[in-house]
C-alpha positions in Angstrom: 0.0 0.0 0.0 1.5 3.4 -1.0 1.2 6.2 1.5 0.4 9.7 0.2 1.6 11.3 3.4 4.5 11.0 5.7 4.0 7.9 7.9 5.0 9.7 11.1 2.4 12.5 10.8 -1.2 11.7 11.4 -3.4 12.0 8.3 -5.5 14.8 9.8 -7.8 15.4 6.8 -8.8 11.7 6.8 -9.4 11.8 10.6 -11.6 14.9 10.3 -13.5 13.2 7.5 -14.2 10.3 9.8 -15.2 12.7 12.6 -17.8 14.3 10.3 -19.1 10.9 9.1 -19.4 9.3 12.6 -20.0 12.3 14.8 -17.3 12.2 17.3 -15.0 14.9 18.9 -11.3 15.3 18.2 -9.1 16.1 21.1 -5.6 16.6 19.7 -2.3 17.1 21.5 -0.2 18.9 19.0 2.9 19.4 21.2 5.3 18.1 18.6 3.6 20.0 15.7 3.3 23.5 17.1 6.5 25.4 16.2 7.7 22.8 13.8 5.1 21.9 11.2 3.5 24.1 8.6 4.7 27.0 6.6 4.7 29.3 9.6 5.0 26.7 12.4 1.4 26.7 13.4 1.3 22.9 13.7 -0.4 19.9 12.2 -3.5 21.8 11.1 -1.5 24.2 9.1 0.6 21.4 7.7 -2.4 19.5 6.3 -4.4 22.8 5.6 -7.2 21.8 8.0 -8.9 24.7 9.8 -8.4 24.7 13.5 -12.1 25.0 14.0 -12.4 21.3 12.7 -10.6 20.2 15.9 -12.8 20.3 19.0 -10.0 20.6 21.6 -6.5 21.5 20.7 -3.7 21.3 23.3 0.0 21.8 23.2 2.9 22.0 25.5 5.1 25.0 25.0 8.3 23.2 26.2 9.1 21.3 23.0 9.6 23.7 20.1 9.0 27.0 21.8 11.5 26.4 24.7 9.2 27.8 27.3 7.1 26.6 30.2 3.4 25.9 30.2 0.9 25.0 27.5 -2.5 25.8 26.2 -5.8 24.3 25.5 -8.1 25.8 22.9 -11.5 25.0 21.5 -15.1 26.2 21.1 -16.5 28.3 23.9 -19.0 25.6 25.0 -16.3 22.9 25.1 -13.9 25.0 27.0 -16.6 26.1 29.5 -17.4 22.4 30.1 -13.7 21.7 30.6 -13.4 24.4 33.2 -16.3 22.9 35.2 
C-alpha cells in the first residue's frame, strides 16, 4: 500500500472526514507539531491545511519547540466552558 503522506504525521484530513461521518469529537495534542510543522510553524492543522475549527479541543505543551514553560488548551466556547467545570 502506497502512502500519500509522511507515515510519522497523522493524516488529519482523513481523521476529520471520519469525525464528520461518525459524529465524534477530536481532542488533539499537537505538542510536537506547534512550532515545527506548517509554513509558519502553526502545527499539524497548518501542515495539512485543515482549519483549527475542525478540531474540538487542541492542546499543546510550550516546552518542546517553543523552549518555554506551560501550555495551552483551545476550543469552542462551550467545550472550554465544560472543561473548566
